[in-house]
MITI-159208 format. One record per residue (C-alpha): z negated, y, x negated. Coordinates in Angstrom, 1 decimal. Example, Ala and Ser with C-alpha at 12.3 -4.5 7.8 and 13.67 -1.06 7.14 Angstrom:
REM MITI-159208
+--------+--------+--------+
!      w !      v !      u !
+--------+--------+--------+
!   -7.8 !   -4.5 !  -12.3 !
!   -7.1 !   -1.1 !  -13.7 !
+--------+--------+--------+
This chain:
REM MITI-159208
+--------+--------+--------+
!      w !      v !      u !
+--------+--------+--------+
!  -60.7 ! -120.8 !  -92.5 !
!  -61.4 ! -117.2 !  -91.5 !
!  -59.8 ! -114.4 !  -93.4 !
!  -60.6 ! -110.8 !  -92.5 !
!  -58.5 ! -108.1 !  -94.1 !
!  -54.8 ! -108.3 !  -94.3 !
!  -51.7 ! -109.5 !  -96.0 !
!  -53.4 ! -109.6 !  -99.4 !
!  -56.6 ! -111.3 !  -98.5 !
!  -54.5 ! -113.9 !  -96.6 !
!  -52.4 ! -114.6 !  -99.7 !
!  -55.6 ! -114.7 ! -101.9 !
!  -56.9 ! -117.4 !  -99.7 !
!  -54.0 ! -119.6 ! -100.3 !
!  -55.4 ! -121.5 ! -103.5 !
!  -58.5 ! -122.5 ! -101.4 !
!  -56.0 ! -123.8 !  -98.7 !
!  -54.0 ! -125.9 ! -101.2 !
!  -57.3 ! -127.4 ! -102.7 !
!  -58.6 ! -128.2 !  -99.1 !
!  -55.2 ! -129.8 !  -98.2 !
!  -55.1 ! -131.9 ! -101.4 !
!  -59.0 ! -132.7 ! -100.7 !
!  -58.6 ! -133.8 !  -97.1 !
!  -54.9 ! -134.6 !  -96.8 !
!  -55.3 ! -135.8 !  -93.2 !
!  -57.3 ! -133.0 !  -92.1 !
!  -56.1 ! -130.2 !  -89.5 !
!  -56.2 ! -126.9 !  -91.1 !
!  -56.4 ! -123.8 !  -88.7 !
!  -56.2 ! -120.3 !  -90.4 !
!  -57.8 ! -117.5 !  -88.3 !
!  -56.4 ! -114.3 !  -89.8 !
!  -55.7 ! -110.7 !  -88.4 !
!  -52.7 ! -110.4 !  -86.2 !
!  -51.0 ! -108.1 !  -88.6 !
!  -50.7 ! -111.0 !  -91.1 !
!  -49.4 ! -113.7 !  -88.7 !
!  -45.9 ! -113.6 !  -89.9 !
!  -46.9 ! -114.3 !  -93.4 !
!  -49.5 ! -117.0 !  -92.3 !
!  -46.9 ! -119.0 !  -90.8 !
!  -45.2 ! -119.3 !  -94.4 !
!  -48.3 ! -120.8 !  -95.9 !
!  -47.5 ! -124.6 !  -96.4 !
!  -51.0 ! -126.2 !  -96.3 !
!  -51.8 ! -124.7 !  -92.7 !
!  -51.1 ! -126.5 !  -89.4 !
!  -52.2 ! -123.8 !  -86.7 !
!  -52.3 ! -120.0 !  -87.3 !
!  -54.7 ! -118.2 !  -85.2 !
!  -54.4 ! -114.3 !  -84.7 !
!  -57.1 ! -112.2 !  -84.0 !
!  -56.4 ! -108.7 !  -83.4 !
!  -60.0 ! -107.3 !  -84.3 !
!  -60.2 ! -109.3 !  -87.5 !
!  -59.5 ! -106.4 !  -89.9 !
!  -61.5 ! -105.0 !  -92.8 !
!  -65.0 ! -104.4 !  -91.7 !
!  -64.0 ! -105.2 !  -88.1 !
!  -64.8 ! -108.9 !  -87.6 !
!  -63.8 ! -109.7 !  -84.1 !
!  -67.5 ! -110.2 !  -83.0 !
!  -67.3 ! -112.1 !  -79.6 !
!  -63.7 ! -112.9 !  -79.8 !
!  -64.1 ! -114.4 !  -83.2 !
!  -67.2 ! -116.6 !  -81.7 !
!  -65.0 ! -117.5 !  -78.7 !
!  -62.2 ! -118.7 !  -80.7 !
!  -64.1 ! -120.6 !  -83.5 !
!  -66.0 ! -122.5 !  -80.4 !
!  -62.4 ! -123.3 !  -78.7 !
!  -61.1 ! -124.9 !  -81.8 !
!  -64.0 ! -127.2 !  -82.0 !
!  -64.3 ! -127.3 !  -85.7 !
!  -66.2 ! -129.7 !  -87.9 !
!  -66.0 ! -127.4 !  -90.9 !
!  -65.5 ! -123.5 !  -91.4 !
!  -64.8 ! -121.3 !  -94.7 !
!  -65.2 ! -117.8 !  -94.2 !
!  -63.3 ! -115.8 !  -96.7 !
!  -64.8 ! -112.7 !  -95.8 !
!  -68.4 ! -110.8 !  -96.1 !
!  -70.8 ! -109.5 !  -93.9 !
!  -73.0 ! -111.2 !  -91.3 !
!  -70.9 ! -111.0 !  -88.3 !
!  -68.4 ! -113.9 !  -89.2 !
!  -71.4 ! -116.2 !  -90.4 !
!  -73.1 ! -115.3 !  -87.1 !
!  -70.2 ! -116.4 !  -85.3 !
!  -69.6 ! -119.5 !  -86.9 !
!  -73.3 ! -120.3 !  -86.5 !
!  -73.5 ! -119.8 !  -82.8 !
!  -70.0 ! -121.3 !  -82.3 !
!  -72.0 ! -124.7 !  -83.2 !
!  -69.8 ! -125.4 !  -86.5 !
!  -71.8 ! -127.9 !  -88.4 !
!  -70.4 ! -126.9 !  -91.8 !
!  -70.3 ! -123.4 !  -92.7 !
!  -69.4 ! -122.1 !  -96.2 !
!  -69.1 ! -118.6 !  -97.1 !
!  -69.7 ! -116.0 !  -99.8 !
!  -73.5 ! -115.4 ! -100.3 !
!  -75.8 ! -112.6 !  -99.7 !
!  -78.1 ! -111.7 !  -96.7 !
!  -76.4 ! -114.1 !  -94.5 !
!  -77.5 ! -117.0 !  -96.5 !
!  -79.6 ! -118.7 !  -93.9 !
!  -76.6 ! -119.1 !  -91.6 !
!  -74.6 ! -120.9 !  -93.9 !
!  -74.8 ! -124.6 !  -94.9 !
!  -73.0 ! -123.6 !  -98.4 !
!  -72.4 ! -120.5 ! -100.4 !
!  -71.1 ! -118.9 ! -103.4 !
!  -71.8 ! -115.5 ! -105.1 !
!  -69.2 ! -113.5 ! -106.8 !
!  -69.2 ! -113.5 ! -110.6 !
!  -68.7 ! -110.2 ! -112.5 !
!  -64.9 ! -109.2 ! -112.7 !
!  -63.8 ! -112.3 ! -110.8 !
!  -60.5 ! -112.2 ! -109.0 !
!  -61.4 ! -112.5 ! -105.2 !
!  -59.1 ! -115.5 ! -104.6 !
!  -61.3 ! -117.4 ! -107.4 !
!  -64.6 ! -116.7 ! -105.6 !
!  -63.1 ! -118.2 ! -102.3 !
!  -61.6 ! -121.1 ! -104.3 !
!  -65.2 ! -122.2 ! -105.3 !
!  -66.1 ! -122.8 ! -101.9 !
!  -64.1 ! -126.0 ! -102.3 !
!  -66.6 ! -127.4 ! -104.6 !
!  -69.4 ! -126.8 ! -101.7 !
!  -67.1 ! -128.9 !  -99.5 !
!  -67.1 ! -131.5 ! -102.3 !
!  -63.5 ! -131.0 ! -103.5 !
!  -63.6 ! -130.5 ! -107.2 !
!  -59.9 ! -130.8 ! -108.1 !
!  -59.0 ! -127.0 ! -107.8 !
!  -55.2 ! -125.8 ! -107.2 !
!  -55.1 ! -122.3 ! -108.6 !
!  -51.7 ! -121.1 ! -107.8 !
!  -51.2 ! -118.9 ! -104.7 !
!  -48.4 ! -120.1 ! -102.4 !
!  -46.1 ! -118.8 !  -99.8 !
!  -42.6 ! -120.2 !  -98.6 !
!  -40.3 ! -117.8 !  -96.9 !
!  -37.9 ! -120.7 !  -95.7 !
!  -34.3 ! -121.6 !  -97.0 !
!  -32.7 ! -118.9 !  -94.9 !
!  -34.7 ! -116.4 !  -96.3 !
!  -33.7 ! -117.4 !  -99.7 !
!  -30.2 ! -117.5 !  -99.0 !
!  -30.3 ! -114.1 !  -97.5 !
!  -32.2 ! -112.9 ! -100.6 !
!  -29.1 ! -114.2 ! -102.9 !
!  -26.9 ! -112.3 ! -100.9 !
!  -28.8 ! -109.2 ! -101.4 !
!  -28.9 ! -109.5 ! -105.1 !
!  -25.0 ! -110.4 ! -105.3 !
!  -24.2 ! -107.5 ! -102.9 !
!  -26.1 ! -105.2 ! -105.1 !
!  -24.5 ! -106.5 ! -108.5 !
!  -27.9 ! -107.7 ! -109.9 !
!  -27.1 ! -111.2 ! -109.4 !
!  -25.6 ! -111.4 ! -113.0 !
!  -28.5 ! -112.8 ! -114.9 !
!  -29.7 ! -109.7 ! -116.2 !
!  -33.6 ! -109.1 ! -116.5 !
!  -34.6 ! -108.0 ! -113.1 !
!  -37.7 ! -105.6 ! -112.5 !
!  -38.8 ! -104.8 ! -109.1 !
!  -40.9 ! -101.7 ! -108.7 !
!  -43.0 ! -101.0 ! -105.7 !
!  -43.4 !  -97.0 ! -105.7 !
!  -45.7 !  -97.2 ! -102.4 !
!  -48.6 !  -99.0 ! -101.2 !
!  -46.3 ! -101.7 !  -99.8 !
!  -47.8 ! -103.3 !  -96.6 !
!  -51.3 ! -102.0 !  -97.6 !
!  -53.6 ! -100.8 !  -95.0 !
!  -56.8 !  -99.0 !  -95.0 !
!  -59.2 ! -100.9 !  -93.0 !
!  -60.7 !  -97.9 !  -91.1 !
!  -57.5 !  -96.0 !  -90.2 !
!  -54.7 !  -98.6 !  -90.6 !
!  -52.9 !  -96.0 !  -92.7 !
!  -51.7 !  -96.2 !  -96.3 !
!  -54.6 !  -95.4 !  -98.9 !
!  -52.8 !  -92.7 ! -100.6 !
!  -55.4 !  -92.4 ! -103.5 !
!  -54.0 !  -95.8 ! -104.6 !
!  -50.4 !  -94.7 ! -105.0 !
!  -49.0 !  -93.6 ! -108.7 !
!  -46.9 !  -90.3 ! -109.0 !
!  -43.1 !  -91.1 ! -108.2 !
!  -42.3 !  -89.1 ! -110.9 !
!  -44.1 !  -91.6 ! -113.4 !
!  -42.3 !  -94.5 ! -111.6 !
!  -39.0 !  -92.9 ! -112.1 !
!  -39.9 !  -92.3 ! -116.0 !
!  -41.2 !  -96.0 ! -116.3 !
!  -38.0 !  -97.4 ! -114.7 !
!  -35.7 !  -95.3 ! -116.8 !
!  -37.4 !  -96.6 ! -120.0 !
!  -37.5 ! -100.2 ! -118.7 !
!  -33.8 ! -100.0 ! -118.3 !
!  -33.0 !  -98.2 ! -121.4 !
!  -34.9 ! -100.5 ! -123.8 !
!  -34.2 ! -103.9 ! -122.2 !
!  -31.0 ! -103.7 ! -120.0 !
!  -33.1 ! -104.3 ! -116.9 !
!  -31.8 ! -104.1 ! -113.4 !
!  -34.2 ! -102.3 ! -111.2 !
!  -35.1 ! -103.1 ! -107.7 !
!  -37.2 ! -100.6 ! -105.5 !
!  -39.4 ! -102.6 ! -102.7 !
!  -41.7 ! -101.9 ! -100.4 !
!  -42.1 ! -101.5 !  -96.5 !
!  -40.8 !  -98.6 !  -94.3 !
!  -43.7 !  -96.8 !  -95.0 !
!  -43.0 !  -96.4 !  -98.4 !
!  -39.7 !  -94.4 !  -97.9 !
!  -41.0 !  -91.1 !  -99.0 !
!  -42.4 !  -92.3 ! -102.1 !
!  -38.9 !  -94.2 ! -102.6 !
!  -37.0 !  -91.0 ! -102.1 !
!  -39.1 !  -88.7 ! -104.5 !
!  -38.8 !  -91.5 ! -107.2 !
!  -35.1 !  -91.6 ! -106.9 !
!  -35.0 !  -87.7 ! -107.7 !
!  -36.0 !  -88.5 ! -111.3 !
!  -34.2 !  -91.8 ! -111.5 !
!  -31.4 !  -92.1 ! -114.1 !
!  -31.4 !  -95.8 ! -114.5 !
!  -29.1 !  -97.5 ! -112.0 !
!  -31.2 !  -99.0 ! -109.4 !
!  -31.0 ! -100.8 ! -106.0 !
!  -33.1 !  -99.3 ! -103.0 !
!  -34.5 ! -102.1 ! -100.9 !
!  -37.6 ! -100.0 !  -99.5 !
!  -37.6 ! -100.8 !  -95.9 !
!  -34.4 ! -102.4 !  -95.9 !
!  -34.9 ! -106.2 !  -95.5 !
!  -37.6 ! -108.1 !  -93.7 !
!  -40.7 ! -109.6 !  -95.5 !
!  -39.4 ! -113.4 !  -95.9 !
!  -36.3 ! -112.1 !  -97.4 !
!  -38.0 ! -109.6 !  -99.5 !
!  -40.3 ! -112.7 ! -100.8 !
!  -37.0 ! -114.4 ! -101.5 !
!  -35.8 ! -111.5 ! -103.7 !
!  -39.1 ! -111.2 ! -105.5 !
!  -38.8 ! -114.9 ! -106.3 !
!  -35.6 ! -114.2 ! -108.2 !
!  -37.3 ! -111.1 ! -110.1 !
!  -38.7 ! -111.5 ! -113.6 !
!  -41.4 ! -109.1 ! -112.9 !
!  -42.8 ! -107.1 ! -110.3 !
!  -44.7 ! -103.7 ! -111.0 !
!  -46.8 ! -101.9 ! -108.3 !
!  -50.0 ! -100.3 ! -107.7 !
!  -52.8 ! -101.6 ! -105.3 !
!  -50.4 ! -103.4 ! -102.7 !
!  -50.1 ! -106.9 ! -101.2 !
!  -46.7 ! -107.3 ! -102.7 !
!  -48.6 ! -108.3 ! -106.0 !
!  -50.1 ! -111.1 ! -104.3 !
!  -46.9 ! -112.0 ! -102.7 !
!  -45.2 ! -112.1 ! -106.1 !
!  -47.8 ! -114.3 ! -107.6 !
!  -47.2 ! -116.8 ! -104.4 !
!  -43.5 ! -116.6 ! -105.2 !
!  -44.3 ! -117.3 ! -108.9 !
!  -43.2 ! -114.0 ! -110.4 !
!  -45.5 ! -112.3 ! -113.1 !
!  -46.8 ! -109.0 ! -111.9 !
!  -48.3 ! -105.8 ! -113.8 !
!  -50.8 ! -104.2 ! -111.2 !
!  -52.0 ! -100.4 ! -111.5 !
!  -55.6 !  -99.9 ! -110.3 !
!  -57.4 !  -96.6 ! -110.1 !
!  -60.2 !  -96.2 ! -107.7 !
!  -59.9 !  -99.8 ! -106.6 !
!  -61.1 ! -103.1 ! -108.8 !
!  -57.9 ! -104.7 ! -110.3 !
!  -60.1 ! -107.7 ! -111.6 !
!  -61.1 ! -108.4 ! -107.9 !
!  -58.1 ! -107.3 ! -106.1 !
!  -55.2 ! -107.9 ! -108.3 !
!  -52.7 ! -110.9 ! -108.3 !
!  -54.5 ! -114.1 ! -109.3 !
!  -53.7 ! -116.2 ! -112.2 !
!  -52.9 ! -115.6 ! -116.1 !
!  -49.3 ! -114.7 ! -115.8 !
!  -50.4 ! -111.2 ! -114.0 !
!  -51.7 ! -108.0 ! -115.7 !
!  -53.8 ! -105.3 ! -114.7 !
!  -53.7 ! -101.7 ! -115.9 !
!  -57.1 ! -100.3 ! -114.7 !
!  -57.9 !  -96.7 ! -114.9 !
!  -61.3 !  -95.9 ! -116.0 !
!  -63.8 !  -93.2 ! -114.7 !
!  -64.1 !  -90.2 ! -116.6 !
!  -67.4 !  -89.8 ! -118.4 !
!  -70.5 !  -88.5 ! -116.6 !
!  -72.1 !  -85.6 ! -118.3 !
!  -75.7 !  -84.9 ! -118.2 !
!  -76.9 !  -83.7 ! -114.6 !
!  -73.1 !  -84.0 ! -113.7 !
!  -71.4 !  -85.6 ! -110.7 !
!  -70.0 !  -89.0 ! -111.1 !
!  -66.3 !  -89.1 ! -110.8 !
!  -64.3 !  -92.1 ! -109.6 !
!  -61.1 !  -93.2 ! -111.6 !
!  -57.9 !  -91.9 ! -110.2 !
!  -54.1 !  -93.1 ! -110.4 !
!  -53.3 !  -90.1 ! -112.6 !
!  -55.5 !  -91.4 ! -115.3 !
!  -52.8 !  -94.1 ! -115.8 !
!  -49.9 !  -93.2 ! -118.5 !
!  -46.5 !  -94.5 ! -118.4 !
!  -47.1 !  -95.5 ! -122.0 !
!  -50.1 !  -98.0 ! -120.6 !
!  -47.8 !  -99.3 ! -118.0 !
!  -45.0 ! -100.0 ! -120.3 !
!  -47.0 ! -101.8 ! -122.8 !
!  -48.1 ! -104.1 ! -119.9 !
!  -44.3 ! -104.7 ! -119.0 !
!  -43.5 ! -105.5 ! -122.3 !
!  -46.3 ! -108.0 ! -122.9 !
!  -45.2 ! -109.8 ! -119.6 !
!  -41.6 ! -110.2 ! -120.1 !
+--------+--------+--------+
């Protein structure tokens, strides 16, 4: 399987990986993914071999390196969890007999393809590739296993914070949390909600439901976390940038809910069987949010376009605290 993107896309591919493992229990499954997602990919149970490729990221598809990698693996079949013609071209010239992917102008290079449906999560689009391969019993739940040591560290973190007493636990990701812009490899700022609103939301959730608040994210989210804490009145534990990804996954697994904007932590929570509420402005929450019925999306709507006016994109500022709070209370 070839995934280009990052942590979010790698996790969104796991329902397809689980389904292929169930359909072909003796097959050797190799996951070709961006080098930035290697640590995460090592914790995906259906995968036998993880092959990192530095150039496999967003619109960059590795080109010649991808062709050489696929050719060296001597594959019988390849599933392209990506768009664009370059991966399909690489698979074709690598001589792989069965090539399945998402349809478009590259259809002639594929032996099987699917087309995205309206308002369909990307994970479900890719999952339908299993039918092309003749596997009809689908396993929809994303999966990630951080390991017993990471789960033990997570328990220690929660008990050390005083939140391991059985109260409702809500994790809040105030930043983009491990997200990258495909072009610049920087955090996409237009997908981040205002820290003051995160603080107000945390105060309300703690006041109404007695919830313990955990702030989570990567080291790049430190500034957003510090700004959030300026208006935070509820007791909270700040874990932003303080623990490794595997331990963070174990912590999220013990939470009752994770709330965040367009961040891979939504997909990580889904893979740890933790419900989510995702906030989306300029990006599409239906396609890029956590996959499954336990997850909710709060999607900002684009402002109306007046006659002869310029069409404006939806922004995170259009999402109210009350909108998110309603999503939380319907999830807990």
